[in-house]
C-alpha positions as CSV (number, residue, x, y, z in Angstrom):
1,M,41.1,-74.6,59.0
2,R,42.3,-78.1,59.7
3,R,45.5,-79.2,58.0
4,L,45.0,-81.7,55.2
5,T,46.4,-85.2,56.1
6,P,48.9,-86.8,53.8
7,L,46.3,-89.4,52.8
8,I,43.9,-86.7,51.6
9,L,46.7,-84.9,49.8
10,L,47.6,-88.1,48.1
11,C,44.0,-88.7,47.0
12,L,43.8,-85.2,45.7
13,F,47.0,-85.6,43.7
14,L,45.9,-88.9,42.2
15,A,42.5,-87.4,41.2
16,L,44.3,-84.5,39.5
17,L,46.8,-86.9,37.8
18,I,43.9,-89.1,36.4
19,G,42.1,-86.0,35.2
20,L,45.2,-84.8,33.4
21,L,45.7,-88.2,31.8
22,V,42.1,-88.3,30.6
23,Q,42.4,-84.8,29.1
24,G,45.7,-85.8,27.6
25,G,44.2,-88.8,25.9
26,K,41.3,-86.6,24.5
27,S,43.8,-84.0,23.3
28,G,45.8,-86.7,21.5
29,V,42.8,-87.9,19.6
30,T,41.9,-84.3,18.8
31,D,45.4,-83.5,17.6
32,R,45.5,-86.5,15.2
33,Y,41.8,-86.7,14.1
34,G,40.5,-83.2,14.7
35,E,37.4,-81.8,16.4
36,V,34.0,-83.5,16.7
37,I,31.8,-82.2,13.9
38,H,28.8,-84.5,14.7
39,E,27.7,-86.5,17.7
40,T,24.6,-88.7,18.1
41,R,23.3,-91.8,19.9
42,S,21.5,-94.6,18.2
43,D,19.7,-97.6,19.7
44,F,23.0,-99.4,19.7
45,S,25.9,-96.9,20.1
46,H,27.2,-93.5,21.0
47,I,28.8,-92.2,17.8
48,R,31.1,-89.3,17.0
49,I,32.4,-87.9,13.7
50,R,35.7,-86.1,13.8
51,E,37.5,-84.1,11.1
52,R,41.0,-82.9,10.6
53,G,41.7,-81.4,7.2
54,Q,40.7,-84.1,4.6
55,L,40.7,-86.8,7.2
56,R,37.3,-87.7,8.5
57,S,36.7,-90.5,11.1
58,L,33.9,-92.3,12.8
59,W,34.2,-93.3,16.5
60,F,32.2,-95.4,19.0
61,V,32.2,-94.0,22.5
62,D,31.7,-96.1,25.7
63,S,30.2,-95.1,29.0
64,E,33.6,-93.9,30.3
65,E,34.0,-91.6,27.3
66,K,36.7,-93.9,25.7
67,E,36.6,-93.6,21.9
68,Q,37.3,-96.4,19.5
69,C,38.0,-95.4,15.9
70,Q,36.0,-97.6,13.5
71,T,36.7,-95.7,10.3
72,A,39.1,-93.2,9.0
73,L,38.8,-91.9,5.5
74,D,40.8,-89.3,3.4
75,L,38.0,-87.5,1.6
76,A,40.5,-86.6,-1.2
77,T,41.4,-90.3,-1.7
78,P,38.6,-92.4,-0.1
79,G,39.8,-95.6,-1.7
80,R,43.1,-95.5,0.3
81,L,42.8,-97.5,3.5
82,Q,44.1,-95.6,6.5
83,H,44.2,-98.3,9.1
84,G,46.9,-101.0,9.2
85,Y,44.4,-103.7,10.2
86,A,42.1,-102.8,7.2
87,R,45.1,-103.2,4.8
88,A,46.1,-106.5,6.5
89,L,42.6,-107.9,5.8
90,L,43.4,-107.7,2.1
91,V,46.1,-110.3,2.5
92,S,43.0,-112.4,1.6
93,L,43.9,-111.6,-2.1
94,L,46.9,-113.9,-1.8
95,Y,44.5,-116.8,-1.1
96,Q,41.6,-115.8,-3.3
97,G,42.8,-113.4,-6.0
98,S,39.6,-113.3,-7.9
99,Q,37.0,-111.6,-5.7
100,E,34.1,-111.0,-7.9
101,R,31.5,-111.1,-5.1
102,V,32.3,-109.7,-1.7
103,L,30.3,-109.5,1.5
104,I,31.3,-107.0,4.3
105,L,29.7,-107.6,7.7
106,G,29.9,-104.3,9.6
107,L,29.8,-101.2,7.6
108,G,31.2,-98.4,9.8
109,G,32.0,-95.5,7.5
110,G,32.6,-97.8,4.6
111,A,36.4,-97.6,4.1
112,L,36.7,-101.2,2.9
113,L,33.8,-100.6,0.5
114,H,35.5,-97.5,-1.0
115,F,38.7,-99.5,-1.4
116,F,36.9,-102.2,-3.5
117,Q,35.1,-99.6,-5.6
118,Q,38.5,-98.0,-6.5
119,A,40.7,-101.0,-6.8
120,F,38.2,-103.5,-8.2
121,P,35.5,-101.6,-10.1
122,T,33.8,-104.8,-11.4
123,T,33.5,-106.4,-8.0
124,Q,29.9,-106.7,-6.7
125,I,29.8,-105.6,-3.0
126,E,27.2,-106.3,-0.4
127,A,27.5,-104.7,3.0
128,V,25.4,-105.6,6.1
129,E,25.1,-103.1,9.0
130,I,22.7,-103.6,11.9
131,D,22.5,-99.9,12.9
132,P,20.5,-97.6,10.6
133,V,22.1,-94.6,12.1
134,V,25.5,-95.8,11.1
135,V,24.3,-96.3,7.5
136,E,22.9,-92.8,7.5
137,L,26.1,-91.3,8.8
138,A,28.2,-93.3,6.3
139,D,26.1,-91.8,3.5
140,R,26.1,-88.3,4.9
141,F,29.7,-87.9,6.0
142,F,31.6,-90.6,4.0
143,G,29.8,-90.8,0.7
144,T,29.1,-94.5,1.3
145,R,25.8,-95.6,-0.3
146,S,24.2,-98.2,-2.5
147,G,24.7,-98.0,-6.3
148,P,25.3,-100.2,-9.3
149,Q,28.3,-101.9,-7.7
150,V,27.1,-101.8,-4.1
151,S,24.2,-103.0,-2.0
152,I,23.9,-101.9,1.6
153,H,21.5,-103.8,3.8
154,V,20.3,-102.7,7.2
155,A,20.1,-106.1,9.0
156,D,21.5,-108.2,11.7
157,A,24.3,-110.2,10.3
158,F,23.2,-113.2,12.3
159,D,19.8,-113.2,10.5
160,Y,21.1,-112.2,7.1
161,F,21.5,-115.8,5.8
162,S,17.9,-116.7,6.7
163,E,17.1,-115.8,3.1
164,A,18.8,-117.4,0.1
165,R,22.1,-115.7,-0.9
166,E,24.4,-116.2,-3.9
167,P,27.8,-117.5,-2.7
168,Y,30.7,-115.1,-2.2
169,D,34.4,-115.2,-3.1
170,A,35.3,-113.4,0.2
171,I,33.6,-112.3,3.4
172,Y,35.1,-109.6,5.6
173,L,34.0,-109.7,9.2
174,D,34.7,-106.7,11.5
175,A,31.3,-106.7,13.1
176,F,32.1,-107.8,16.6
177,L,35.6,-106.5,17.3
178,R,35.4,-102.8,18.0
179,V,32.1,-102.6,19.9
180,P,32.0,-100.8,23.3
181,E,31.5,-103.2,26.1
182,D,28.3,-101.5,27.3
183,S,26.7,-101.4,23.9
184,E,23.7,-103.6,23.0
185,L,25.8,-104.7,20.1
186,G,27.9,-106.8,22.4
187,D,25.3,-109.5,23.0
188,R,24.3,-109.5,19.3
189,A,27.9,-109.7,18.2
190,S,28.6,-112.7,20.4
191,R,26.2,-114.7,18.2
192,L,28.5,-114.1,15.2
193,K,31.3,-116.0,17.1
194,T,29.6,-119.3,17.4
195,V,30.8,-122.4,15.4
196,D,27.4,-122.8,13.8
197,Y,27.3,-119.2,12.5
198,L,30.9,-119.5,11.2
199,R,29.9,-122.7,9.4
200,T,27.1,-120.8,7.8
201,L,29.6,-118.3,6.5
202,R,31.7,-121.2,5.1
203,A,28.6,-122.6,3.4
204,H,28.1,-119.3,1.6
205,L,31.5,-119.2,0.0
206,R,32.5,-120.3,-3.5
207,P,35.2,-123.0,-3.8
208,G,38.4,-121.5,-2.7
209,G,36.6,-118.6,-0.9
210,V,37.9,-117.0,2.2
211,V,36.7,-115.2,5.3
212,A,38.9,-112.4,6.7
213,F,38.5,-111.6,10.4
214,N,39.8,-108.7,12.4
215,L,40.5,-109.7,16.0
216,A,41.7,-107.8,19.1
217,E,44.7,-109.9,20.1
218,A,44.7,-108.9,23.7
219,D,41.0,-109.5,24.2
220,P,40.4,-112.4,26.7
221,G,37.9,-114.0,24.3
222,T,40.3,-114.1,21.3
223,P,41.6,-117.7,22.0
224,E,38.0,-118.9,22.2
225,D,37.3,-117.1,18.9
226,L,40.3,-118.7,17.2
227,E,39.2,-122.1,18.4
228,A,35.7,-121.6,16.9
229,I,37.2,-120.6,13.6
230,R,39.4,-123.8,13.7
231,Q,36.3,-125.9,14.2
232,A,34.4,-124.2,11.4
233,F,37.0,-124.1,8.7
234,P,39.6,-126.7,7.4
235,A,42.5,-124.2,7.7
236,M,43.3,-120.7,8.8
237,E,46.3,-118.3,8.6
238,L,47.2,-115.6,11.1
239,Y,48.9,-112.3,10.4
240,S,50.2,-109.8,12.9
241,V,49.4,-106.1,12.5
242,P,52.4,-104.1,13.6
243,N,51.9,-101.1,16.0
244,S,48.3,-102.2,16.8
245,G,46.4,-104.6,18.9
246,N,44.9,-106.3,15.9
247,L,45.3,-109.8,14.6
248,V,44.0,-110.7,11.2
249,V,42.8,-114.3,10.5
250,I,42.2,-115.7,7.0
251,A,39.9,-118.7,7.2
252,L,40.0,-121.1,4.2
253,T,37.5,-123.4,2.7
254,E,40.2,-125.9,1.8
255,I,43.7,-126.8,3.2
256,V,46.3,-124.9,1.3
257,D,50.0,-125.8,1.8
258,L,51.3,-122.3,0.9
259,T,55.0,-122.0,1.5
260,T,56.7,-118.8,2.5
261,D,58.3,-118.6,-1.0
262,E,55.0,-119.1,-2.8
263,L,53.3,-116.5,-0.6
264,R,56.1,-114.1,-1.4
265,R,55.7,-114.8,-5.1
266,R,52.0,-114.2,-5.0
267,A,52.6,-110.9,-3.1
268,E,55.1,-109.8,-5.7
269,G,52.6,-110.5,-8.4
270,W,50.4,-107.8,-6.9
271,G,53.3,-105.4,-6.6
272,A,52.5,-103.6,-9.9
273,R,49.0,-102.7,-8.6
274,A,49.7,-99.1,-7.4
275,D,45.9,-98.6,-7.0
276,L,46.0,-100.9,-3.9
277,G,47.7,-98.1,-2.0
278,F,49.9,-100.5,0.0
279,S,52.3,-103.4,-0.3
280,L,51.0,-106.9,0.1
281,R,54.6,-108.0,0.3
282,E,55.0,-106.1,3.6
283,I,51.8,-107.6,5.0
284,A,52.9,-111.1,3.9
285,R,56.0,-110.8,6.0
286,Q,53.8,-110.6,9.1
287,R,52.5,-114.2,8.6
288,R,52.8,-116.3,11.7
289,D,54.4,-119.7,11.7
290,R,51.6,-121.2,13.7
291,A,48.3,-120.3,15.4
292,P,48.7,-119.6,19.1
């Protein structure tokens, strides 16, 4: 048998190392979120449901088997938000504290919806999700469904406003941020980033209303997304999300000169609300001085 050359040995070593790294990544996900209890493909996405104890999660999977966690829910306390970016989105309460009508664009497993049901039982919630399979999985595995307080619509968020809608106090948009690159959702989601669409969102807000966006800070398209938000809204505020790659943006229907002291006072006013499950004061500390 011919001896293996150093180049071949190096290639074999690198292939083995890459394999170990991939397996290690999968093992890390399994260790934290548990085994896959359901897996399916829709017209839009490859989806997995994982479970570890009371923690159940919904994942999108790309063509390279990389998983993105869209929703994590503690079945014992579904109203407690598990992800830092989801909690950071609720900094919107410091700008619009009375959120009687809320619109959520992008349902996932419905963690944000469960939060509002627990913390604000009189708030009327509408959620829009393009993928009927996601809506079915949210019902089956996360107990997320329409009811007296909730209306879930299977629709493209881009077309949702083609019919007359009552204005909202707050809109939460996480529909184009955690989509696998090879998913058909990518092209559809890009339409939600246009200045015209963002102005449509603004037109469907009540006076003082806000839109909360979850952005991927390192994404090459994020500066362009921020510029589109600037053009569509009179003002916006940015918040870092520690230990994550997320950036939360609060778009405002009016210019608000909110000092750091006033922001802190508003956050302290929410301090007695134990049912929030997190501290708005901690989130308020992550406010950036200026947009990049």
